[in-house]
VOFIZA-432253 format. One record per residue (C-alpha): residue in three letters; x negated, y negated, z. Coordinates in steps of 0.2 Angstrom, whole numbers, plus 5000, padded with zeros to 4 digits. Example, Ala and Ser with C-alpha at 12.3 -4.5 7.8 and 13.67 -1.06 7.14 Angstrom:
residues 2
('ALA'; (4938; 5022; 5039))
('SER'; (4932; 5005; 5036))
end
This chain:
residues 371
('MET'; (4943; 4899; 4961))
('LYS'; (4954; 4884; 4962))
('ARG'; (4969; 4885; 4959))
('ARG'; (4973; 4880; 4941))
('GLN'; (4963; 4895; 4938))
('PHE'; (4972; 4906; 4948))
('VAL'; (4989; 4901; 4942))
('ALA'; (4984; 4902; 4922))
('LYS'; (4978; 4918; 4926))
('ALA'; (4991; 4926; 4938))
('SER'; (5005; 4919; 4928))
('LEU'; (5013; 4935; 4922))
('ALA'; (5019; 4928; 4903))
('GLY'; (5002; 4918; 4904))
('THR'; (4994; 4937; 4902))
('ALA'; (5008; 4945; 4891))
('GLY'; (5004; 4928; 4880))
('ALA'; (4986; 4931; 4883))
('ILE'; (4988; 4948; 4875))
('LEU'; (4995; 4947; 4860))
('ALA'; (4983; 4931; 4857))
('GLY'; (4969; 4941; 4858))
('CYS'; (4975; 4956; 4848))
('GLY'; (4980; 4945; 4834))
('GLY'; (5003; 4939; 4836))
('GLY'; (5012; 4933; 4828))
('SER'; (5022; 4944; 4817))
('SER'; (5027; 4959; 4828))
('GLU'; (5022; 4972; 4815))
('GLY'; (5003; 4963; 4815))
('GLY'; (5002; 4960; 4835))
('ALA'; (5006; 4979; 4835))
('ALA'; (4996; 4984; 4823))
('ALA'; (4978; 4974; 4831))
('VAL'; (4986; 4980; 4847))
('GLN'; (4980; 4996; 4841))
('THR'; (4962; 4991; 4842))
('ARG'; (4961; 4984; 4860))
('PRO'; (4948; 5000; 4870))
('ARG'; (4955; 5012; 4878))
('ILE'; (4951; 5012; 4897))
('ASN'; (4952; 5022; 4911))
('TRP'; (4947; 5017; 4930))
('ARG'; (4946; 5026; 4945))
('LEU'; (4953; 5017; 4962))
('THR'; (4949; 5023; 4979))
('SER'; (4963; 5016; 4996))
('SER'; (4959; 5017; 5011))
('PHE'; (4974; 5023; 5017))
('PRO'; (4986; 5039; 5015))
('ARG'; (4999; 5040; 5002))
('SER'; (5012; 5045; 5015))
('LEU'; (5012; 5027; 5019))
('ASP'; (5021; 5023; 5003))
('THR'; (5019; 5004; 5005))
('ILE'; (5004; 5000; 5009))
('TYR'; (4995; 5013; 4999))
('GLY'; (5009; 5009; 4985))
('ALA'; (5003; 4992; 4982))
('ALA'; (4990; 4998; 4971))
('GLU'; (5001; 5009; 4962))
('VAL'; (5013; 4994; 4958))
('MET'; (4996; 4984; 4954))
('ALA'; (4991; 4999; 4941))
('LYS'; (5006; 5001; 4934))
('ARG'; (5011; 4984; 4928))
('VAL'; (4993; 4985; 4920))
('SER'; (4995; 4998; 4910))
('GLU'; (5013; 4991; 4905))
('LEU'; (5003; 4975; 4902))
('THR'; (4991; 4982; 4890))
('ASP'; (5002; 4993; 4882))
('GLY'; (4996; 5010; 4891))
('ARG'; (4978; 5005; 4884))
('PHE'; (4970; 5000; 4901))
('SER'; (4974; 5014; 4915))
('ILE'; (4972; 5014; 4935))
('ARG'; (4971; 5031; 4941))
('VAL'; (4975; 5028; 4963))
('PHE'; (4967; 5040; 4975))
('PRO'; (4971; 5041; 4992))
('ALA'; (4959; 5039; 5007))
('GLY'; (4948; 5055; 5008))
('GLU'; (4952; 5063; 4991))
('LEU'; (4936; 5051; 4983))
('VAL'; (4930; 5046; 5000))
('PRO'; (4933; 5040; 5018))
('TYR'; (4944; 5027; 5022))
('ASN'; (4927; 5017; 5030))
('GLN'; (4916; 5018; 5011))
('VAL'; (4927; 5011; 5000))
('LEU'; (4918; 4994; 5000))
('GLU'; (4902; 5003; 4996))
('THR'; (4909; 5017; 4987))
('VAL'; (4916; 5001; 4974))
('GLN'; (4898; 4990; 4976))
('LYS'; (4889; 5004; 4973))
('GLY'; (4899; 5008; 4955))
('THR'; (4904; 5026; 4959))
('VAL'; (4923; 5021; 4956))
('GLN'; (4926; 5005; 4946))
('MET'; (4940; 4997; 4960))
('GLY'; (4945; 4998; 4977))
('HIS'; (4960; 4994; 4990))
('SER'; (4957; 4992; 5009))
('ALA'; (4959; 4978; 5022))
('SER'; (4942; 4970; 5022))
('TYR'; (4938; 4969; 5042))
('TYR'; (4935; 4988; 5040))
('PHE'; (4919; 4983; 5035))
('THR'; (4916; 4969; 5048))
('GLY'; (4900; 4977; 5054))
('LEU'; (4894; 4976; 5037))
('ASN'; (4897; 4955; 5037))
('PRO'; (4908; 4947; 5051))
('ALA'; (4915; 4933; 5039))
('LEU'; (4925; 4947; 5031))
('ALA'; (4937; 4946; 5045))
('PHE'; (4942; 4932; 5037))
('ASP'; (4948; 4942; 5018))
('CYS'; (4959; 4950; 5031))
('THR'; (4963; 4942; 5046))
('VAL'; (4956; 4936; 5063))
('PRO'; (4968; 4932; 5079))
('PHE'; (4980; 4920; 5082))
('GLY'; (4977; 4915; 5064))
('LEU'; (4986; 4914; 5048))
('ASN'; (5001; 4921; 5046))
('CYS'; (5007; 4930; 5029))
('ARG'; (5011; 4912; 5020))
('GLN'; (4998; 4903; 5027))
('TYR'; (4984; 4915; 5021))
('ASN'; (4991; 4916; 5000))
('ALA'; (4992; 4898; 5003))
('TRP'; (4975; 4897; 5008))
('MET'; (4968; 4909; 4998))
('TYR'; (4976; 4901; 4981))
('TYR'; (4979; 4881; 4984))
('GLY'; (4965; 4882; 4996))
('ASP'; (4945; 4886; 4997))
('GLY'; (4953; 4905; 5002))
('LEU'; (4950; 4915; 4985))
('GLU'; (4932; 4904; 4981))
('LEU'; (4923; 4906; 5001))
('THR'; (4928; 4925; 5000))
('ARG'; (4923; 4928; 4981))
('LYS'; (4907; 4918; 4987))
('MET'; (4905; 4931; 5000))
('PHE'; (4910; 4947; 4990))
('ALA'; (4895; 4942; 4978))
('ASP'; (4885; 4950; 4988))
('PHE'; (4893; 4969; 4985))
('ASN'; (4894; 4967; 4968))
('ILE'; (4911; 4964; 4969))
('VAL'; (4926; 4952; 4963))
('ASN'; (4941; 4953; 4975))
('PHE'; (4960; 4948; 4973))
('PRO'; (4973; 4949; 4985))
('GLY'; (4984; 4964; 4986))
('GLY'; (4995; 4964; 4996))
('ASN'; (5000; 4960; 5015))
('THR'; (5009; 4965; 5030))
('GLY'; (5017; 4952; 5039))
('VAL'; (5015; 4951; 5057))
('GLN'; (5012; 4966; 5063))
('MET'; (5017; 4974; 5079))
('GLY'; (5007; 4976; 5098))
('GLY'; (5006; 4996; 5097))
('TRP'; (5012; 5011; 5106))
('PHE'; (5009; 5013; 5123))
('ARG'; (5012; 5026; 5135))
('HIS'; (5011; 5014; 5152))
('GLN'; (5018; 5000; 5153))
('VAL'; (5005; 4983; 5153))
('GLU'; (5011; 4970; 5160))
('THR'; (4997; 4963; 5168))
('LEU'; (4976; 4958; 5162))
('ALA'; (4972; 4973; 5177))
('ASP'; (4982; 4984; 5168))
('PHE'; (4970; 4983; 5150))
('ARG'; (4958; 4988; 5160))
('GLY'; (4952; 5006; 5157))
('LEU'; (4963; 5007; 5143))
('LYS'; (4958; 5019; 5127))
('MET'; (4967; 5012; 5113))
('ARG'; (4966; 5014; 5095))
('ILE'; (4963; 4998; 5089))
('PRO'; (4951; 4990; 5075))
('GLY'; (4941; 4975; 5068))
('PHE'; (4941; 4958; 5077))
('GLY'; (4955; 4963; 5087))
('GLY'; (4947; 4977; 5095))
('GLN'; (4934; 4965; 5100))
('VAL'; (4948; 4953; 5110))
('MET'; (4953; 4971; 5118))
('ALA'; (4934; 4975; 5122))
('GLU'; (4935; 4960; 5131))
('LEU'; (4947; 4963; 5142))
('GLY'; (4942; 4978; 5147))
('VAL'; (4949; 4990; 5133))
('ASN'; (4939; 5006; 5132))
('VAL'; (4941; 5001; 5110))
('GLN'; (4944; 5017; 5097))
('VAL'; (4943; 5016; 5077))
('LEU'; (4953; 5031; 5070))
('ALA'; (4960; 5032; 5052))
('GLY'; (4975; 5032; 5050))
('GLY'; (4980; 5050; 5049))
('GLU'; (4972; 5053; 5064))
('ILE'; (4980; 5041; 5077))
('TYR'; (4994; 5053; 5080))
('PRO'; (4984; 5067; 5084))
('ALA'; (4974; 5059; 5098))
('LEU'; (4989; 5051; 5106))
('GLU'; (4994; 5066; 5107))
('ARG'; (4981; 5077; 5116))
('GLY'; (4980; 5060; 5129))
('VAL'; (4963; 5055; 5119))
('ILE'; (4967; 5040; 5119))
('ASP'; (4983; 5030; 5130))
('ALA'; (4989; 5016; 5116))
('ALA'; (4986; 5013; 5099))
('GLU'; (4993; 4999; 5085))
('TRP'; (4996; 5004; 5068))
('SER'; (5007; 4990; 5059))
('GLY'; (5026; 4988; 5058))
('PRO'; (5042; 4999; 5063))
('TYR'; (5043; 5007; 5045))
('ASP'; (5024; 5015; 5044))
('ASP'; (5025; 5016; 5063))
('GLU'; (5039; 5028; 5062))
('LYS'; (5031; 5039; 5047))
('LEU'; (5016; 5040; 5058))
('GLY'; (5029; 5046; 5071))
('PHE'; (5020; 5039; 5086))
('TYR'; (5038; 5036; 5095))
('GLN'; (5037; 5051; 5099))
('ILE'; (5024; 5053; 5111))
('ALA'; (5023; 5033; 5119))
('LYS'; (5038; 5024; 5121))
('ASN'; (5032; 5009; 5125))
('TYR'; (5034; 4996; 5111))
('TYR'; (5026; 4979; 5111))
('TYR'; (5025; 4964; 5102))
('PRO'; (5019; 4953; 5093))
('GLY'; (5000; 4960; 5087))
('TRP'; (4992; 4946; 5091))
('TRP'; (4978; 4951; 5082))
('GLU'; (4984; 4954; 5063))
('PRO'; (4998; 4939; 5062))
('GLY'; (4995; 4940; 5042))
('PRO'; (4983; 4955; 5037))
('GLY'; (4980; 4952; 5019))
('LEU'; (4972; 4968; 5011))
('SER'; (4963; 4966; 4995))
('PHE'; (4957; 4973; 4977))
('TYR'; (4939; 4978; 4975))
('ILE'; (4932; 4977; 4957))
('ASN'; (4914; 4981; 4955))
('LYS'; (4907; 4967; 4948))
('ASP'; (4899; 4973; 4932))
('SER'; (4915; 4983; 4927))
('TRP'; (4923; 4967; 4929))
('ALA'; (4912; 4961; 4919))
('GLU'; (4914; 4972; 4905))
('LEU'; (4932; 4970; 4902))
('PRO'; (4940; 4960; 4886))
('ALA'; (4947; 4942; 4895))
('ASP'; (4966; 4951; 4891))
('TYR'; (4963; 4964; 4901))
('GLN'; (4956; 4954; 4916))
('ALA'; (4971; 4944; 4915))
('ALA'; (4983; 4957; 4915))
('ILE'; (4973; 4963; 4932))
('ALA'; (4973; 4945; 4941))
('SER'; (4993; 4945; 4936))
('ALA'; (4997; 4963; 4944))
('SER'; (4985; 4961; 4958))
('ALA'; (4995; 4943; 4963))
('GLU'; (5012; 4954; 4959))
('ALA'; (5008; 4969; 4972))
('ASN'; (5003; 4954; 4983))
('ILE'; (5020; 4946; 4984))
('ASP'; (5031; 4966; 4980))
('MET'; (5020; 4973; 4997))
('ILE'; (5027; 4959; 5009))
('ALA'; (5044; 4959; 5001))
('ALA'; (5045; 4978; 5002))
('TYR'; (5040; 4978; 5023))
('ASP'; (5054; 4962; 5025))
('ALA'; (5067; 4974; 5018))
('LYS'; (5060; 4989; 5025))
('ASN'; (5055; 4985; 5044))
('PRO'; (5073; 4980; 5050))
('VAL'; (5081; 4995; 5047))
('ALA'; (5065; 5008; 5055))
('LEU'; (5066; 4994; 5068))
('ALA'; (5085; 4996; 5072))
('LYS'; (5083; 5017; 5073))
('LEU'; (5067; 5018; 5083))
('THR'; (5079; 5005; 5096))
('GLY'; (5093; 5016; 5094))
('THR'; (5091; 5034; 5091))
('GLU'; (5073; 5036; 5095))
('GLY'; (5075; 5027; 5113))
('VAL'; (5061; 5017; 5111))
('ASN'; (5058; 4999; 5125))
('LEU'; (5052; 4984; 5114))
('ARG'; (5040; 4974; 5127))
('PRO'; (5035; 4957; 5123))
('PHE'; (5018; 4954; 5130))
('SER'; (5015; 4944; 5143))
('ALA'; (5012; 4923; 5145))
('GLU'; (4993; 4927; 5152))
('VAL'; (4991; 4941; 5140))
('MET'; (4992; 4930; 5127))
('ALA'; (4983; 4916; 5130))
('LYS'; (4969; 4925; 5139))
('SER'; (4969; 4934; 5122))
('GLN'; (4967; 4919; 5113))
('GLU'; (4955; 4908; 5124))
('ILE'; (4944; 4925; 5121))
('ALA'; (4947; 4927; 5102))
('PHE'; (4944; 4908; 5099))
('ASP'; (4928; 4909; 5111))
('LEU'; (4922; 4925; 5099))
('LEU'; (4927; 4915; 5084))
('SER'; (4917; 4901; 5087))
('ALA'; (4901; 4909; 5097))
('GLU'; (4899; 4919; 5078))
('ALA'; (4900; 4903; 5068))
('ALA'; (4886; 4896; 5079))
('LYS'; (4876; 4909; 5075))
('ASP'; (4877; 4909; 5055))
('PRO'; (4880; 4894; 5043))
('ALA'; (4888; 4905; 5029))
('TYR'; (4900; 4911; 5042))
('ARG'; (4905; 4895; 5049))
('ALA'; (4910; 4886; 5034))
('ILE'; (4919; 4901; 5030))
('TYR'; (4928; 4897; 5049))
('ASP'; (4929; 4880; 5045))
('SER'; (4940; 4880; 5031))
('TYR'; (4951; 4891; 5039))
('ASN'; (4954; 4885; 5053))
('LYS'; (4957; 4868; 5046))
('TRP'; (4969; 4874; 5034))
('ARG'; (4976; 4887; 5051))
('ILE'; (4977; 4867; 5061))
('ALA'; (4987; 4858; 5046))
('SER'; (4998; 4874; 5041))
('ASN'; (5001; 4875; 5062))
('ALA'; (5009; 4856; 5061))
('TRP'; (5019; 4858; 5048))
('LEU'; (5028; 4876; 5051))
('ASN'; (5030; 4872; 5069))
('THR'; (5039; 4858; 5062))
('ALA'; (5054; 4863; 5052))
('GLU'; (5051; 4881; 5051))
('ASN'; (5047; 4885; 5066))
('THR'; (5062; 4876; 5074))
('TYR'; (5074; 4881; 5065))
('ALA'; (5067; 4903; 5068))
('THR'; (5070; 4896; 5084))
('PHE'; (5088; 4893; 5085))
('ALA'; (5094; 4904; 5070))
('PHE'; (5083; 4919; 5076))
('ASN'; (5090; 4921; 5094))
('ARG'; (5110; 4919; 5090))
('GLY'; (5113; 4937; 5086))
('THR'; (5127; 4931; 5073))
end
């Protein structure tokens, strides 16, 4: 989807106008009467996230609420948490089959189906939230991922972002590369592949399974998101070493999946409502996390006695080397993967050069002043 098409569909004002125009707007009485002729549609959306993680799960609720408001309550989307209809890792195939009309998930959960799905979410040392949104909306991101999702009978929309994540919770300190060998860690996706190359025994667990696994000693470390969600999940009660940054998730974007057949059956103004509502949810999530994470981090490092620890330069450099080698190797095997990788990587290099000029220079000075 080109940038002009996105802007046309994602503008809230444009959507409201489209609804009124499509219903014969003009006078308020005529418009109100015409609204009643629009179909009543009820959809179900299955999420990969538990209801207790209100911000990440809540993005789907934000989207559904706005769709209802933009259609005068005639288009209703009911949101179901992970496990209520299907497990977290079956969202994509459930939407693909049309069992439900929509899903909300992180596409790197499904790289076993297509490794390139990682680019719809995040890859190690890849784009941050701002860069990801720019690539999606102004670059080739949305067009290329739409082409990929067409193989799954799905239309995708960006649906939220956590921003740069934390590096996770460790029972013991990991200062050198040797400390990672034999470590049992919960980490999914491409980050898990890099960790495996470092000698980590990688585990993939749903959010609700992480705490009991840590508690029983089934795993030695786990990553999830950032301070707000991590505090809710209680990891600090078991593992006191909180590492940063989460180099494997520099800007993980979530996505709304829509069954292509269901999408085609929607009136154009209802499609526009989804496009606008998805864009609002995408922006709302990162704003919410930026508001909530500082408070949670202060509590964790204060009253809860958590130790903040940066990954060493040695660990960061080796992890980046492995990540780029894996990306290049996969691109060499698959032309479709390479097309997305080349676009993503070109965007990353150009964007890094710009953000390093002003953004990073400012942040390096201002963020370290403590005032």
